[in-house]
C-alpha positions in Angstrom: 89.8 90.5 89.4 93.1 92.5 89.5 91.7 95.2 87.3 88.3 95.4 89.0 87.5 98.9 90.2 87.3 99.6 93.9 83.9 101.3 93.3 82.6 98.0 92.0 83.6 95.9 95.0 80.7 96.8 97.3 82.8 98.5 99.9 81.3 100.9 102.4 81.2 104.4 101.0 83.4 105.8 103.7 86.2 103.3 102.9 85.8 103.8 99.1 86.3 107.5 99.6 89.5 106.9 101.5 90.9 104.7 98.7 89.8 107.3 96.1 91.6 110.1 98.0 94.8 108.0 97.9 94.4 107.2 94.1 93.7 103.5 94.8 91.2 102.8 92.1 91.7 99.1 91.3 92.1 95.8 93.2 95.6 95.5 91.8 96.6 98.9 93.3 95.0 97.8 96.6 97.0 94.6 96.6 100.3 96.4 95.9 99.6 98.7 98.9 98.8 95.7 101.1 102.1 94.1 100.1 103.9 97.2 101.1 102.2 97.2 104.5 103.0 93.5 105.1 106.7 94.0 104.2 106.9 97.3 106.2 108.9 98.0 109.2 112.2 99.9 108.8 115.1 100.7 106.5 118.1 99.8 108.6 120.9 102.4 108.4 123.7 99.8 109.1 124.6 101.9 112.2 123.8 99.4 114.9 123.4 101.8 117.8 121.2 104.2 115.8 119.1 101.3 114.4 118.5 100.0 117.9 117.5 103.4 119.2 115.0 103.8 116.3 113.7 100.3 116.9 115.0 99.0 113.6 116.0 102.0 111.5 114.3 104.6 109.4 110.6 103.8 109.7 108.4 103.2 106.7 105.2 105.2 106.4 106.8 108.2 108.2 108.6 111.4 107.5 112.2 111.5 108.9 114.1 114.8 109.0 117.9 115.2 109.1 118.8 118.7 110.3 122.3 120.2 110.8 124.9 122.6 109.4 126.3 122.3 105.9 129.1 119.8 105.6 128.2 117.8 108.7 127.3 114.6 106.9 123.6 114.7 106.1 124.1 114.1 102.4 126.6 111.3 103.2 123.9 109.7 105.3 121.4 110.0 102.5 123.7 108.5 99.9 124.2 105.5 102.2 120.4 105.1 102.7 120.0 105.2 98.9 122.6 102.5 98.5 120.9 100.3 101.1 117.5 100.7 99.5 118.8 99.6 96.1 120.8 96.6 97.4 119.5 93.1 96.4 117.3 91.6 99.1 119.8 88.7 99.6 122.3 91.2 100.9 119.9 92.8 103.3 118.7 95.6 100.9 115.2 96.5 99.7 116.0 95.7 96.1 114.0 98.8 95.0 114.3 102.2 93.3 115.0 105.5 95.0 113.7 108.9 94.1 116.3 111.4 95.1 115.2 115.1 94.9 118.4 117.0 94.8 117.8 120.7 95.3 121.5 121.7 95.8 123.2 119.4 93.3 125.0 117.5 96.0 124.1 114.0 94.8 127.1 112.1 93.6 126.8 108.6 92.0 130.6 108.3 92.1 130.6 108.9 95.9 127.7 106.5 96.4 129.7 103.8 94.5 132.7 104.5 96.6 130.6 104.0 99.7 129.3 100.8 98.3 132.8 99.5 97.3 134.1 100.1 100.8 130.9 98.9 102.7 130.1 95.9 100.6 133.2 94.9 98.6 131.9 91.4 97.9 128.9 92.8 96.2 130.5 95.5 94.2 133.1 93.1 92.8 130.3 91.8 90.6 130.7 93.2 87.1 128.1 95.8 86.3 126.2 95.6 89.6 127.4 99.0 90.8 126.1 100.6 87.6 122.9 98.7 87.8 122.3 99.9 91.4 123.2 103.5 90.5 120.6 103.3 87.7 117.9 102.5 90.2 118.2 106.0 91.7 116.1 108.6 89.9 117.5 112.0 90.5 115.2 115.0 90.2 116.6 118.6 90.5 113.7 121.1 90.9 114.8 124.8 90.7 111.9 126.2 92.6 109.2 125.4 95.1 106.6 125.2 92.3 108.8 122.8 90.4 109.1 120.7 93.5 105.3 120.7 94.1 104.7 119.7 90.5 107.2 116.8 90.9 105.3 115.6 94.0 102.0 115.6 92.2 103.4 113.5 89.3 105.2 111.2 91.6 102.4 109.7 93.6 100.7 107.9 90.7 103.8 105.9 89.8 105.4 105.0 93.2 103.9 101.5 93.5 104.3 100.4 89.9 108.0 101.4 89.9 108.9 99.6 93.1 110.2 102.8 94.8 111.4 102.0 98.3 112.8 105.3 99.4 112.2 109.0 98.7 114.9 111.6 99.7 114.6 115.4 99.6 118.0 117.0 100.0 117.3 119.7 101.1 113.9 121.3 101.9 115.2 124.6 103.1 117.0 125.3 99.8 113.6 125.4 98.1 112.6 128.5 100.0 113.7 132.0 99.0 113.6 134.8 101.5 112.9 134.5 105.2 111.3 131.4 106.7 108.4 132.1 109.0 109.8 132.4 112.5 106.6 132.5 114.5 104.0 129.7 115.2 101.2 132.2 115.6 101.8 134.7 112.7 99.1 135.2 110.1 101.2 134.1 107.2 100.9 130.5 106.1 104.1 128.5 106.2 105.3 128.1 102.6 106.0 124.4 103.0 102.7 123.5 104.7 101.3 121.7 101.6 104.5 119.9 100.6 104.9 118.7 104.2 101.4 117.3 104.3 101.8 115.8 100.8 105.1 114.1 101.7 103.6 112.6 104.8 100.7 111.3 102.7 103.1 109.7 100.2 104.9 108.0 103.0 101.7 106.6 104.5 100.1 105.7 101.2 103.1 103.9 99.7 104.4 102.6 103.1 108.0 103.7 102.3 110.4 105.9 104.2 110.6 109.5 103.2 113.7 111.3 104.4 114.3 115.1 104.1 117.2 117.3 105.1 116.9 120.7 106.7 119.5 123.4 107.1 120.2 125.6 110.1 120.3 129.3 111.0 121.2 131.5 113.9 118.6 132.0 116.6 117.0 135.4 117.1 116.6 136.9 120.5 112.8 136.5 120.5 112.7 132.9 119.6 112.0 130.1 122.1 114.7 127.7 122.9 112.3 124.8 123.3 110.2 122.5 121.1 107.1 120.7 122.4 108.8 117.3 122.1 111.8 118.1 124.3 109.8 117.9 127.5 109.6 120.2 130.5 112.5 121.6 132.5 112.8 123.6 135.7 116.3 124.8 134.9 116.2 128.6 135.3 119.8 129.2 134.3 119.1 128.6 130.6 118.4 132.4 130.1 122.1 133.0 130.6 123.1 130.7 127.7 124.6 132.7 124.8 122.4 132.3 121.8 125.3 132.3 119.4 126.6 129.1 120.9 124.1 127.0 118.9 121.9 127.0 115.9 118.2 126.1 115.2 116.5 124.4 112.3 115.9 126.7 109.4 112.3 125.7 108.6 111.0 126.7 112.0 108.7 125.2 114.6 105.7 124.6 112.4 107.8 122.3 110.2 109.2 120.6 113.3 105.6 119.8 114.5 105.0 118.0 111.2 107.9 115.6 110.9 107.6 112.2 112.6 111.3 111.7 113.3 114.0 114.3 113.7 117.7 113.4 113.7 120.1 116.3 114.5 123.6 116.3 113.1 125.9 118.5 115.1 129.5 119.0 116.2 130.9 119.8 119.6 133.6 118.6 122.0 135.8 117.6 119.1 133.3 115.1 117.6 130.3 115.0 115.3 127.1 113.5 116.7 123.8 112.1 115.4 121.1 112.9 118.0 117.6 111.4 118.0 115.8 114.6 118.9 112.2 113.5 118.1 110.7 110.0 117.9 107.4 108.6 119.1 109.2 105.4 120.3 112.8 106.3 121.1 114.5 108.2 123.9 116.6 111.3 123.1 120.1 109.9 122.6 123.3 111.0 120.8 125.9 109.0 119.0 129.4 110.2 118.0 130.3 109.5 114.4 132.9 110.0 111.7 132.7 110.3 107.9 135.0 107.9 106.1 135.3 106.1 102.7 132.5 103.7 103.6 130.2 106.6 104.7 129.1 107.4 108.2 130.4 105.2 111.0 129.5 105.4 114.7 132.4 105.7 117.1 130.3 104.0 119.7 127.0 102.0 119.7 126.3 103.2 123.2 124.5 106.4 122.9 124.5 109.3 125.5 121.1 110.3 126.8 120.1 113.9 126.1 117.5 116.0 128.0 116.0 119.4 128.4 116.9 122.2 125.9 119.8 120.2 124.6 117.3 118.0 122.7 116.5 120.8 120.3 119.9 122.6 120.2 122.1 122.2 117.2 125.8 122.8 118.1 128.5 123.5 115.6 131.6 124.0 117.8 135.1 122.5 118.4 135.3 120.4 115.2 136.1 121.0 111.6 133.0 119.6 109.9 134.6 119.9 106.5 137.5 117.6 107.3 137.1 114.1 105.9 
């Protein structure tokens, strides 16, 4: 029964076409997907305030974006997520594999083990466990957008069979050479339109979290300060804000439309913050954090509400983001 073809199961043609489009051709593949759905939910980040704001953590079946300046802590966050996804289930992990697409050669197994030793000392004292967990992370280093696209096409067929529980792309913006499309109405197609759609389909098909990082750039004079998800505001003094006081996401508004969750990493008022800027379930809220030997830690689990244009702004002021 496990190897019976979907096309031989007498399903309605409309349903059979959906399965075929998602490369689900046998009953075994369908059962694996159903298991993923039943075990779904979230990948907890171990940051209590953020997990509560996100209703459990990084959601499965969705595309989560981390956007912020270089050195702010995005890769540190990704390394911690990788660790949590590979941890044995008895310790609260997902006991799975991770596909880590490292476009800037920032992945460090040594740093991930350091995070593990300081976060879960009782686990990492076990001989060989750290190496075993590091071995569960498959690191891919594409050198171009075409290499990345080819990796995605090869990936989808093996996700379920290899118990992959998390995909990370660090970073998406590094794959694009030249200028990113700055207009939502221009005739040129956004270069990441297909990869964006494909990553979302992988998340949905495999029922796993897909996390991508995005860089930042300065805002030009003709660009809007607001994204559709930040809500309406009647504040007329915003035109007087100096544009150089903040940054915007490098991949533009079209990309922002496509992601399900956006977490902004920024620095101002002497602290770094993780800001929930886009979520279908959560309010916009920011948490101060630090980067230490155990990874990212929140200074407070009580977030500060964010509203208006501040939702989409990315500040990088008043703090040395390279200081550890």
